N, C-alpha and C positions, 0 to 999 in steps of 0.2 A: 779853699775847697772848690772842686769843680762842679759843674752842673749835674753830672751823673751821680756823684756822691751825695749831693744835697737832695736829690729827688728819690733816693732809695726808700726812705720811710713812706713817702707817698705811693711809690710803686708797690711796695709790699702791702700797704693798707688797702690799696685798690684790689690786689689779688685776693687778700683775705676776705674782702667784701663780696667778691664774686663767688668764692667758695662757700661763704656763709649763705648766700642766696640759694645755692644748690641744695643745702640741707634743709632749708625751709620749704622747699618745693616750689619756689617762685620761678626758678629757671631750670632749664635742662641743658646739659652739656653732654654731647655724644660720648658714650663709653665711660662716663663717670656716674657711678651709683652712689647711694647714701654712704655705704661703708668707706669707699675711697675718699669721698668728701670729708667724712669724719676723721679719717687717718691724716689727711693733709692738714686740715684745720688744727687738729690737736698737736701733731708732731712738728709741723713747720711753723705754726703761728701761736701755739699755746691756747687755742680757743676750744673750749669743751662744748662741742655741739651735740654730742651723743656718745654712747658707749659702743665702741667698735665690737662687733660680734663675728668672730671667725669660728672655725670648727672647734678649736680648743676652748674658747670662751663659752660657746654654746654647750659643749659636752660637760665642762666643769660646772657651769651654772646649773645644769640639770642635776648632776651628781650631788652638788652642795645644797640642793633644795631651794635655790634662788628663783627657779622658774620651772614650770611644767610644759612650757611652750616648745615648739620645734622650729618655727619660722624665725629667722634672725631678727626681723623687724619687731616681732612680738617679744622676743628675748630681750632686745634692746630696751623696749618699753618697761619690762619688768625690772631690769637692772637699773634703769634710770630712776626708778621709784625707790630702790633700796641702797644704791651706791651714792654717797654724797657727790655733788657735782664737781667739787675740787679734785676728786679722784678719777673722773671719767676718762681722762687721757691716759693715766698710768695703769688703771685697773686692768684693761685688756693685756697690757704687757706683763703684768704680774701673773695673770691667769694663763697666758700663753707659755711663759717660762715654767710655771708649775705643771702645766699639762705636758710639756715636753720632757721635764726632768723626773717628775714624781707620779702624777696622775695620768699615766699613759692610757690610751684608748683600750688596748687589749689586756694589759696587765698593770694596773695601778700598784704602786709601791706603798700601800697603806701603812705598813710597819715603820716607814721613814717619813710619813706625812705629818706636818705640824698641825694640820687641820683635822686629823682623824677623829679627835675627841668630839668635834662638832659636826662632822660629816655624816649625813644619814645613809650614805652609800659605803662608808668605810668597811672594809673586809667583806663586802657583799658582792663585789663585781668580779 
């Protein structure tokens, strides 16, 4: 085994540590906000540091009654309280997929939605 191969775990642990410090607010890295740090930590390193909130996650969270908030940081806080931490990395992916395929912004397809029976917004948008 050469030196570059043996140092890979240390290298990636170092990177993950730096990204983790970004989400805790201890350090700042130009151009990297909380959402980006959460995406990188979750998808590249499997570290659930927060629930990523994009336009689909925000819209669906409001429609499903998971939050009344508008600001992504506040939506993330609400979701972190109701979504088990073990799902924080995958939850946004599920919401984004659902938002693109079924619960579209202008015309949600409530008739084909598996969540329609528990969705407070079903057939009202």
